[in-house]
C-alpha positions in Angstrom: 0.0 0.0 0.0 1.3 3.5 -0.8 2.3 5.8 2.1 -0.6 8.2 2.1 0.1 11.7 3.3 -3.5 12.9 3.0 -6.7 11.0 3.5 -10.3 12.1 3.2 -12.9 9.8 4.8 -16.6 10.4 3.9 -16.1 14.2 3.8 -19.3 16.3 3.7 -19.6 20.1 3.4 -23.2 21.3 3.6 -24.4 24.9 3.6 -27.5 25.7 5.6 -30.2 27.6 3.6 -32.5 29.8 5.7 -35.7 31.7 4.8 -37.8 34.4 6.4 -37.5 38.1 6.9 -37.9 38.4 10.7 -37.9 34.9 11.9 -35.2 33.0 10.0 -35.7 29.3 9.8 -33.8 26.5 8.2 -35.4 25.3 4.9 -32.7 23.0 3.6 -29.0 22.6 2.9 -26.8 22.8 -0.2 -24.8 19.6 -0.3 -21.8 20.9 -2.0 -19.6 18.0 -1.0 -21.6 14.9 0.0 -19.4 12.0 1.0 -16.0 12.1 -0.6 -13.3 9.5 0.3 -9.9 10.0 -1.3 -6.3 9.4 -0.5 -3.1 11.1 -1.7 0.2 9.3 -1.6 3.6 11.0 -1.0 4.9 12.5 -4.2 1.6 11.8 -6.1 -0.4 14.2 -8.3 -4.1 13.6 -8.0 -6.3 15.3 -10.7 -9.8 16.4 -9.7 -12.1 17.1 -12.6 -15.8 17.8 -13.1 -18.1 20.5 -14.5 -18.7 23.8 -12.8 -20.7 23.5 -9.6 -19.7 19.9 -8.8 -18.0 20.8 -5.6 -14.3 20.7 -6.6 -13.3 24.1 -5.1 -15.5 23.6 -2.0 -13.7 20.3 -1.4 -10.3 22.0 -1.8 -11.2 24.7 0.7 -12.6 22.1 3.1 -9.3 20.2 3.0 -7.5 23.4 4.0 -10.1 24.2 6.7 -11.0 27.4 4.9 -14.6 26.1 5.0 -15.8 24.2 8.0 -16.4 20.5 7.4 -19.9 19.2 8.1 -19.0 15.5 8.6 -16.2 13.1 7.9 -12.4 13.4 8.6 -9.4 15.0 6.9 -6.2 13.4 8.0 -2.9 15.1 7.1 0.3 13.1 7.8 -1.5 11.3 10.7 -3.2 14.4 12.1 -7.0 14.7 12.1 -7.6 18.3 10.9 -11.4 17.9 11.2 -11.1 17.8 15.0 -8.1 20.1 15.3 -8.1 23.4 17.2 -7.5 26.7 15.5 -3.9 26.7 16.7 -3.3 23.2 15.3 -4.9 24.2 12.0 -2.6 27.2 11.8 0.4 25.0 12.4 -0.8 22.6 9.7 -0.4 25.4 7.1 3.3 24.6 7.0 2.4 21.2 5.5 -0.6 22.2 3.4 -0.8 25.1 1.1 -3.1 26.3 -1.8 -2.6 28.0 -5.1 -5.8 29.8 -6.2 -7.3 30.2 -9.6 -6.9 34.0 -10.0 -3.4 35.1 -9.0 -4.3 38.8 -9.0 -7.1 38.2 -6.6 -5.0 36.0 -4.3 -2.2 38.6 -4.0 -2.6 41.7 -1.9 -2.2 44.6 -4.3 -0.8 46.8 -1.4 1.9 44.3 -0.6 5.2 44.1 -2.5 6.4 40.7 -3.6 9.0 40.8 -0.8 6.3 41.5 1.8 4.0 38.7 0.4 6.8 36.1 0.4 8.4 37.1 3.7 5.1 37.2 5.6 4.7 33.3 5.9 8.4 33.1 6.9 7.8 35.6 9.7 4.4 34.1 10.8 5.9 30.6 11.1 9.2 31.8 12.5 11.2 30.0 9.7 13.8 32.6 9.0 15.6 35.3 10.9 15.0 38.8 9.6 18.6 39.2 8.4 18.3 36.1 6.2 14.9 36.8 4.8 16.0 38.8 1.7 18.2 35.9 0.6 15.4 33.4 1.3 12.9 35.4 -0.8 15.5 35.7 -3.6 15.9 31.9 -3.7 12.1 31.4 -3.8 11.9 33.8 -6.8 14.7 31.9 -8.6 12.9 28.6 -7.9 9.8 29.7 -9.8 11.8 31.4 -12.6 11.6 35.1 -11.7 14.5 37.5 -11.3 15.5 38.5 -7.8 14.7 42.2 -8.4 11.0 41.3 -8.7 10.8 41.4 -4.9 10.7 45.2 -5.0 7.7 45.3 -7.3 3.9 45.0 -6.8 1.4 42.5 -8.3 0.1 45.0 -10.9 3.5 45.2 -12.4 3.5 41.6 -13.6 1.7 39.6 -16.2 -0.8 36.9 -15.2 1.7 34.1 -15.6 4.3 35.9 -13.5 1.7 36.6 -10.8 0.9 32.9 -10.7 4.6 32.2 -10.3 4.6 34.6 -7.3 1.6 32.8 -5.8 3.4 29.4 -6.2 6.5 30.9 -4.6 4.4 32.1 -1.6 2.9 28.5 -1.3 6.5 27.1 -1.3 7.8 29.6 1.3 6.9 27.4 4.3 8.2 24.1 2.7 4.8 22.4 2.4 4.3 18.6 1.8 1.0 19.0 0.0 -0.2 21.8 -2.4 -3.8 22.1 -3.6 -3.8 23.8 -6.9 -7.4 25.1 -7.7 -7.4 25.6 -11.5 -4.1 27.3 -11.5 -3.8 27.8 -15.3 -7.5 28.4 -16.3 -7.1 32.2 -16.2 -3.8 32.1 -18.3 -3.0 32.1 -22.0 -2.3 28.7 -23.5 1.4 29.3 -24.0 1.7 30.5 -20.3 -0.3 27.5 -19.2 2.3 25.1 -20.5 5.0 27.0 -18.6 3.2 26.9 -15.3 2.4 23.2 -15.8 6.0 22.4 -16.5 7.0 24.4 -13.4 4.7 22.4 -11.2 6.0 19.2 -12.6 9.6 20.3 -12.0 8.8 21.3 -8.4 7.1 18.0 -7.8 10.3 16.1 -9.0 12.8 18.4 -7.2 11.0 18.9 -3.9 8.9 15.7 -3.6 5.7 17.5 -3.4 2.2 15.9 -3.4 -0.4 17.8 -5.4 -4.1 17.9 -5.8 -4.6 19.5 -9.2 -8.1 20.8 -9.9 -9.1 21.7 -13.5 -11.7 21.5 -16.2 -9.3 20.6 -19.1 -9.0 16.8 -19.0 -6.1 16.7 -21.4 -4.2 19.0 -19.0 -5.1 16.8 -16.1 -3.9 13.7 -17.9 -0.6 15.4 -18.6 0.3 16.2 -15.0 -1.6 13.6 -12.9 -0.9 10.1 -11.8 -4.5 9.4 -10.9 -7.8 11.2 -11.7 -10.9 11.5 -9.6 -14.1 12.5 -11.5 -16.6 14.5 -9.4 -20.3 14.9 -10.0 -22.7 16.8 -7.7 -20.5 16.5 -4.6 -19.5 12.8 -5.1 -16.6 10.9 -6.8 -18.0 8.8 -9.6 -14.8 7.4 -11.0 -11.2 7.1 -9.7 -8.2 5.5 -11.3 -5.0 5.9 -13.2 -4.9 9.0 -15.3 -4.3 7.3 -18.7 -6.9 4.6 -18.1 -9.6 7.1 -17.0 -9.1 9.3 -20.1 -8.4 6.6 -22.7 -11.0 4.1 -21.5 -13.6 6.0 -19.4 -16.0 3.6 -17.5 -18.7 5.9 -15.9 -21.2 7.4 -18.4 -20.4 10.9 -17.0 -16.7 10.4 -17.5 -17.4 9.3 -21.1 -19.3 12.5 -21.8 -16.4 14.6 -20.4 -13.8 12.8 -22.4 -15.8 13.1 -25.6 -15.6 16.9 -25.3 -11.7 16.9 -25.4 -10.7 18.5 -28.7 -8.4 16.4 -30.9 -5.4 17.9 -32.7 -6.1 15.9 -35.9 -8.7 17.8 -38.1 -10.0 14.6 -39.7 -10.4 12.9 -36.4 -12.0 16.0 -34.9 -14.6 16.1 -37.7 -15.6 12.4 -37.3 -15.6 12.0 -33.5 -18.8 11.3 -31.7 -19.6 13.9 -29.1 -21.8 12.8 -26.2 -24.1 15.7 -25.3 -25.8 15.4 -21.9 -29.4 16.3 -21.7 -30.5 19.0 -19.3 -28.6 20.8 -16.6 -27.0 19.3 -13.4 -29.5 18.9 -10.6 -29.5 21.3 -7.7 -27.2 20.3 -4.8 -29.9 21.5 -2.5 -32.4 18.9 -3.8 -30.4 16.1 -5.5 -32.3 13.3 -7.2 -32.8 10.0 -5.4 -30.3 7.3 -6.0 -27.6 8.0 -8.5 -27.4 11.8 -9.0 -26.5 11.3 -12.6 -29.4 9.2 -13.6 -31.7 12.0 -15.0 -29.0 12.8 -17.6 -27.7 9.3 -18.2 -28.5 7.4 -21.4 -28.0 4.1 -19.6 -30.3 4.8 -16.6 -32.7 2.1 -15.4 -35.3 2.2 -12.6 -32.8 0.6 -10.2 -30.6 3.7 -10.5 -33.1 5.6 -8.4 -33.1 3.0 -5.6 -29.8 3.8 -3.8 -26.7 5.9 -4.1 -24.1 3.7 -5.8 -20.8 3.2 -4.0 -17.4 3.4 -5.5 -16.5 -0.2 -6.3 -13.5 -1.8 -7.9 -13.8 -2.3 -11.7 -10.9 -3.3 -13.9 -8.2 -1.6 -11.9 -10.2 1.5 -10.9 -13.2 2.5 -8.8 -16.5 3.4 -10.4 -19.8 4.4 -8.9 -22.3 2.9 -11.3 -24.5 -0.2 -11.0 -24.4 -0.8 -14.8 -20.7 -0.2 -15.4 -20.0 -3.9 -16.4 -22.9 -3.8 -19.0 -21.8 -0.4 -20.4 
Protein backbone atom coordinates (compact mmCIF):
# COMPACT_ATOMS: atom_id res chain seq x y z
CA UNK A 1 0.00 0.00 0.00
CA UNK A 2 1.30 3.50 -0.77
CA UNK A 3 2.32 5.81 2.06
CA UNK A 4 -0.60 8.23 2.12
CA UNK A 5 0.11 11.75 3.30
CA UNK A 6 -3.51 12.94 3.00
CA UNK A 7 -6.71 10.96 3.53
CA UNK A 8 -10.32 12.09 3.20
CA UNK A 9 -12.94 9.84 4.75
CA UNK A 10 -16.60 10.44 3.89
CA UNK A 11 -16.09 14.22 3.83
CA UNK A 12 -19.26 16.30 3.66
CA UNK A 13 -19.64 20.06 3.37
CA UNK A 14 -23.22 21.30 3.59
CA UNK A 15 -24.37 24.92 3.64
CA UNK A 16 -27.55 25.70 5.56
CA UNK A 17 -30.24 27.59 3.64
CA UNK A 18 -32.50 29.85 5.69
CA UNK A 19 -35.67 31.70 4.78
CA UNK A 20 -37.83 34.37 6.36
CA UNK A 21 -37.46 38.09 6.94
CA UNK A 22 -37.93 38.45 10.70
CA UNK A 23 -37.90 34.86 11.89
CA UNK A 24 -35.20 33.02 10.00
CA UNK A 25 -35.74 29.29 9.77
CA UNK A 26 -33.80 26.50 8.16
CA UNK A 27 -35.42 25.30 4.93
CA UNK A 28 -32.71 23.01 3.59
CA UNK A 29 -29.04 22.57 2.88
CA UNK A 30 -26.81 22.82 -0.18
CA UNK A 31 -24.84 19.57 -0.32
CA UNK A 32 -21.76 20.94 -2.04
CA UNK A 33 -19.60 17.97 -0.99
CA UNK A 34 -21.57 14.88 -0.05
CA UNK A 35 -19.40 11.98 1.04
CA UNK A 36 -15.95 12.08 -0.60
CA UNK A 37 -13.35 9.46 0.26
CA UNK A 38 -9.90 9.97 -1.28
CA UNK A 39 -6.26 9.41 -0.51
CA UNK A 40 -3.10 11.15 -1.71
CA UNK A 41 0.23 9.32 -1.63
CA UNK A 42 3.56 11.02 -1.01
CA UNK A 43 4.89 12.49 -4.24
CA UNK A 44 1.65 11.82 -6.11
CA UNK A 45 -0.38 14.19 -8.29
CA UNK A 46 -4.12 13.58 -8.04
CA UNK A 47 -6.26 15.29 -10.67
CA UNK A 48 -9.77 16.36 -9.68
CA UNK A 49 -12.14 17.09 -12.57
CA UNK A 50 -15.81 17.80 -13.13
CA UNK A 51 -18.09 20.49 -14.52
CA UNK A 52 -18.68 23.80 -12.76
CA UNK A 53 -20.68 23.49 -9.56
CA UNK A 54 -19.74 19.88 -8.83
CA UNK A 55 -17.95 20.85 -5.59
CA UNK A 56 -14.26 20.73 -6.58
CA UNK A 57 -13.29 24.12 -5.14
CA UNK A 58 -15.45 23.58 -2.04
CA UNK A 59 -13.65 20.30 -1.41
CA UNK A 60 -10.29 22.04 -1.80
CA UNK A 61 -11.21 24.71 0.73
CA UNK A 62 -12.61 22.10 3.09
CA UNK A 63 -9.29 20.22 3.01
CA UNK A 64 -7.50 23.41 4.05
CA UNK A 65 -10.11 24.21 6.73
CA UNK A 66 -10.99 27.44 4.93
CA UNK A 67 -14.58 26.15 4.97
CA UNK A 68 -15.83 24.21 8.03
CA UNK A 69 -16.38 20.51 7.45
CA UNK A 70 -19.90 19.18 8.12
CA UNK A 71 -18.99 15.51 8.57
CA UNK A 72 -16.16 13.08 7.93
CA UNK A 73 -12.44 13.42 8.56
CA UNK A 74 -9.43 15.01 6.87
CA UNK A 75 -6.19 13.36 7.99
CA UNK A 76 -2.90 15.05 7.06
CA UNK A 77 0.26 13.14 7.84
CA UNK A 78 -1.48 11.31 10.68
CA UNK A 79 -3.19 14.40 12.14
CA UNK A 80 -6.97 14.69 12.10
CA UNK A 81 -7.63 18.26 10.93
CA UNK A 82 -11.40 17.94 11.16
CA UNK A 83 -11.14 17.85 14.98
CA UNK A 84 -8.13 20.15 15.33
CA UNK A 85 -8.09 23.42 17.25
CA UNK A 86 -7.48 26.74 15.50
CA UNK A 87 -3.86 26.66 16.72
CA UNK A 88 -3.34 23.16 15.29
CA UNK A 89 -4.90 24.19 11.98
CA UNK A 90 -2.63 27.22 11.80
CA UNK A 91 0.38 24.97 12.43
CA UNK A 92 -0.79 22.59 9.66
CA UNK A 93 -0.42 25.42 7.13
CA UNK A 94 3.29 24.59 7.00
CA UNK A 95 2.45 21.19 5.49
CA UNK A 96 -0.61 22.15 3.44
CA UNK A 97 -0.78 25.12 1.07
CA UNK A 98 -3.05 26.27 -1.76
CA UNK A 99 -2.59 27.98 -5.11
CA UNK A 100 -5.76 29.77 -6.16
CA UNK A 101 -7.25 30.20 -9.62
CA UNK A 102 -6.89 33.96 -9.98
CA UNK A 103 -3.36 35.07 -9.02
CA UNK A 104 -4.27 38.76 -8.99
CA UNK A 105 -7.15 38.23 -6.56
CA UNK A 106 -5.05 36.00 -4.30
CA UNK A 107 -2.21 38.56 -3.98
CA UNK A 108 -2.64 41.69 -1.87
CA UNK A 109 -2.15 44.64 -4.28
CA UNK A 110 -0.84 46.77 -1.40
CA UNK A 111 1.95 44.35 -0.58
CA UNK A 112 5.19 44.14 -2.50
CA UNK A 113 6.44 40.74 -3.64
CA UNK A 114 8.99 40.80 -0.82
CA UNK A 115 6.29 41.47 1.76
CA UNK A 116 4.04 38.73 0.36
CA UNK A 117 6.79 36.11 0.36
CA UNK A 118 8.37 37.09 3.66
CA UNK A 119 5.08 37.16 5.60
CA UNK A 120 4.69 33.34 5.86
CA UNK A 121 8.36 33.07 6.88
CA UNK A 122 7.77 35.59 9.66
CA UNK A 123 4.45 34.11 10.83
CA UNK A 124 5.88 30.60 11.14
CA UNK A 125 9.25 31.76 12.45
CA UNK A 126 11.17 29.99 9.71
CA UNK A 127 13.82 32.58 8.96
CA UNK A 128 15.65 35.29 10.94
CA UNK A 129 15.04 38.82 9.60
CA UNK A 130 18.61 39.25 8.39
CA UNK A 131 18.35 36.10 6.21
CA UNK A 132 14.88 36.84 4.83
CA UNK A 133 15.97 38.76 1.69
CA UNK A 134 18.22 35.87 0.64
CA UNK A 135 15.44 33.35 1.28
CA UNK A 136 12.95 35.39 -0.78
CA UNK A 137 15.49 35.68 -3.60
CA UNK A 138 15.89 31.90 -3.68
CA UNK A 139 12.11 31.44 -3.81
CA UNK A 140 11.88 33.76 -6.81
CA UNK A 141 14.69 31.91 -8.57
CA UNK A 142 12.94 28.62 -7.88
CA UNK A 143 9.84 29.75 -9.79
CA UNK A 144 11.81 31.37 -12.61
CA UNK A 145 11.62 35.06 -11.67
CA UNK A 146 14.51 37.54 -11.29
CA UNK A 147 15.48 38.54 -7.78
CA UNK A 148 14.74 42.23 -8.44
CA UNK A 149 11.05 41.29 -8.70
CA UNK A 150 10.83 41.41 -4.90
CA UNK A 151 10.74 45.21 -4.99
CA UNK A 152 7.70 45.32 -7.30
CA UNK A 153 3.94 45.01 -6.77
CA UNK A 154 1.45 42.52 -8.29
CA UNK A 155 0.06 44.97 -10.86
CA UNK A 156 3.51 45.25 -12.44
CA UNK A 157 3.49 41.60 -13.56
CA UNK A 158 1.71 39.55 -16.20
CA UNK A 159 -0.81 36.87 -15.25
CA UNK A 160 1.73 34.07 -15.59
CA UNK A 161 4.29 35.94 -13.49
CA UNK A 162 1.68 36.60 -10.79
CA UNK A 163 0.88 32.91 -10.67
CA UNK A 164 4.59 32.16 -10.26
CA UNK A 165 4.62 34.55 -7.30
CA UNK A 166 1.59 32.78 -5.83
CA UNK A 167 3.39 29.44 -6.21
CA UNK A 168 6.50 30.90 -4.56
CA UNK A 169 4.37 32.07 -1.64
CA UNK A 170 2.95 28.55 -1.27
CA UNK A 171 6.47 27.10 -1.33
CA UNK A 172 7.81 29.56 1.26
CA UNK A 173 6.91 27.38 4.26
CA UNK A 174 8.16 24.13 2.70
CA UNK A 175 4.79 22.36 2.37
CA UNK A 176 4.33 18.65 1.79
CA UNK A 177 0.99 19.03 -0.05
CA UNK A 178 -0.19 21.76 -2.42
CA UNK A 179 -3.79 22.06 -3.57
CA UNK A 180 -3.85 23.83 -6.94
CA UNK A 181 -7.37 25.07 -7.72
CA UNK A 182 -7.44 25.56 -11.51
CA UNK A 183 -4.06 27.34 -11.47
CA UNK A 184 -3.84 27.75 -15.26
CA UNK A 185 -7.46 28.37 -16.32
CA UNK A 186 -7.05 32.18 -16.21
CA UNK A 187 -3.83 32.15 -18.28
CA UNK A 188 -3.01 32.12 -21.99
CA UNK A 189 -2.35 28.72 -23.54
CA UNK A 190 1.39 29.32 -23.97
CA UNK A 191 1.69 30.46 -20.34
CA UNK A 192 -0.35 27.48 -19.15
CA UNK A 193 2.34 25.13 -20.46
CA UNK A 194 5.04 27.04 -18.58
CA UNK A 195 3.16 26.87 -15.28
CA UNK A 196 2.39 23.17 -15.75
CA UNK A 197 6.04 22.44 -16.47
CA UNK A 198 7.02 24.44 -13.39
CA UNK A 199 4.65 22.43 -11.16
CA UNK A 200 5.98 19.17 -12.61
CA UNK A 201 9.57 20.28 -11.99
CA UNK A 202 8.80 21.33 -8.41
CA UNK A 203 7.15 17.99 -7.79
CA UNK A 204 10.26 16.14 -8.96
CA UNK A 205 12.79 18.39 -7.21
CA UNK A 206 10.96 18.86 -3.90
CA UNK A 207 8.94 15.65 -3.62
CA UNK A 208 5.65 17.53 -3.40
CA UNK A 209 2.24 15.92 -3.41
CA UNK A 210 -0.40 17.82 -5.40
CA UNK A 211 -4.15 17.89 -5.81
CA UNK A 212 -4.63 19.46 -9.24
CA UNK A 213 -8.13 20.79 -9.94
CA UNK A 214 -9.06 21.65 -13.54
CA UNK A 215 -11.71 21.50 -16.24
CA UNK A 216 -9.34 20.56 -19.07
CA UNK A 217 -9.02 16.78 -18.98
CA UNK A 218 -6.10 16.75 -21.41
CA UNK A 219 -4.15 19.01 -19.03
CA UNK A 220 -5.06 16.83 -16.05
CA UNK A 221 -3.92 13.70 -17.89
CA UNK A 222 -0.58 15.37 -18.64
CA UNK A 223 0.26 16.23 -15.02
CA UNK A 224 -1.61 13.62 -12.93
CA UNK A 225 -0.87 10.09 -11.76
CA UNK A 226 -4.51 9.43 -10.88
CA UNK A 227 -7.76 11.20 -11.73
CA UNK A 228 -10.90 11.53 -9.63
CA UNK A 229 -14.07 12.53 -11.51
CA UNK A 230 -16.58 14.45 -9.41
CA UNK A 231 -20.29 14.95 -10.01
CA UNK A 232 -22.69 16.79 -7.70
CA UNK A 233 -20.49 16.48 -4.63
CA UNK A 234 -19.46 12.84 -5.09
CA UNK A 235 -16.63 10.92 -6.75
CA UNK A 236 -18.02 8.79 -9.59
CA UNK A 237 -14.75 7.41 -11.02
CA UNK A 238 -11.22 7.12 -9.68
CA UNK A 239 -8.23 5.51 -11.35
CA UNK A 240 -4.95 5.89 -13.19
CA UNK A 241 -4.94 9.03 -15.35
CA UNK A 242 -4.26 7.31 -18.67
CA UNK A 243 -6.92 4.64 -18.06
CA UNK A 244 -9.62 7.10 -17.00
CA UNK A 245 -9.06 9.32 -20.06
CA UNK A 246 -8.38 6.62 -22.66
CA UNK A 247 -11.03 4.11 -21.52
CA UNK A 248 -13.60 5.96 -19.37
CA UNK A 249 -16.01 3.65 -17.55
CA UNK A 250 -18.66 5.89 -15.94
CA UNK A 251 -21.19 7.43 -18.36
CA UNK A 252 -20.41 10.91 -17.00
CA UNK A 253 -16.68 10.43 -17.54
CA UNK A 254 -17.38 9.26 -21.09
CA UNK A 255 -19.27 12.48 -21.77
CA UNK A 256 -16.43 14.61 -20.37
CA UNK A 257 -13.79 12.76 -22.40
CA UNK A 258 -15.83 13.07 -25.60
CA UNK A 259 -15.58 16.87 -25.28
CA UNK A 260 -11.75 16.89 -25.39
CA UNK A 261 -10.65 18.53 -28.69
CA UNK A 262 -8.40 16.42 -30.92
CA UNK A 263 -5.38 17.88 -32.73
CA UNK A 264 -6.11 15.90 -35.91
CA UNK A 265 -8.69 17.80 -38.05
CA UNK A 266 -9.98 14.62 -39.72
CA UNK A 267 -10.41 12.86 -36.40
CA UNK A 268 -12.03 15.96 -34.89
CA UNK A 269 -14.65 16.08 -37.67
CA UNK A 270 -15.62 12.42 -37.29
CA UNK A 271 -15.56 12.04 -33.51
CA UNK A 272 -18.83 11.31 -31.73
CA UNK A 273 -19.58 13.92 -29.07
CA UNK A 274 -21.77 12.81 -26.16
CA UNK A 275 -24.11 15.68 -25.32
CA UNK A 276 -25.75 15.40 -21.92
CA UNK A 277 -29.42 16.29 -21.68
CA UNK A 278 -30.55 19.02 -19.30
CA UNK A 279 -28.59 20.75 -16.55
CA UNK A 280 -26.96 19.34 -13.42
CA UNK A 281 -29.49 18.90 -10.59
CA UNK A 282 -29.54 21.29 -7.67
CA UNK A 283 -27.20 20.26 -4.83
CA UNK A 284 -29.93 21.48 -2.48
CA UNK A 285 -32.39 18.89 -3.81
CA UNK A 286 -30.42 16.10 -5.51
CA UNK A 287 -32.33 13.28 -7.19
CA UNK A 288 -32.81 9.99 -5.37
CA UNK A 289 -30.28 7.26 -5.96
CA UNK A 290 -27.56 8.01 -8.49
CA UNK A 291 -27.43 11.79 -8.96
CA UNK A 292 -26.48 11.35 -12.63
CA UNK A 293 -29.43 9.17 -13.64
CA UNK A 294 -31.68 12.04 -14.95
CA UNK A 295 -29.03 12.81 -17.62
CA UNK A 296 -27.73 9.27 -18.20
CA UNK A 297 -28.54 7.40 -21.41
CA UNK A 298 -28.02 4.06 -19.62
CA UNK A 299 -30.26 4.75 -16.61
CA UNK A 300 -32.73 2.09 -15.45
CA UNK A 301 -35.29 2.25 -12.60
CA UNK A 302 -32.81 0.58 -10.23
CA UNK A 303 -30.55 3.65 -10.53
CA UNK A 304 -33.06 5.58 -8.40
CA UNK A 305 -33.11 3.02 -5.59
CA UNK A 306 -29.82 3.80 -3.83
CA UNK A 307 -26.69 5.89 -4.14
CA UNK A 308 -24.08 3.70 -5.85
CA UNK A 309 -20.82 3.23 -3.97
CA UNK A 310 -17.35 3.42 -5.47
CA UNK A 311 -16.51 -0.19 -6.26
CA UNK A 312 -13.47 -1.79 -7.94
CA UNK A 313 -13.79 -2.30 -11.69
CA UNK A 314 -10.88 -3.28 -13.94
CA UNK A 315 -8.18 -1.61 -11.88
CA UNK A 316 -10.15 1.49 -10.94
CA UNK A 317 -13.17 2.46 -8.84
CA UNK A 318 -16.52 3.38 -10.40
CA UNK A 319 -19.85 4.40 -8.85
CA UNK A 320 -22.31 2.89 -11.34
CA UNK A 321 -24.46 -0.22 -11.02
CA UNK A 322 -24.41 -0.80 -14.80
CA UNK A 323 -20.72 -0.25 -15.44
CA UNK A 324 -20.03 -3.89 -16.41
CA UNK A 325 -22.85 -3.78 -18.99
CA UNK A 326 -21.78 -0.41 -20.42
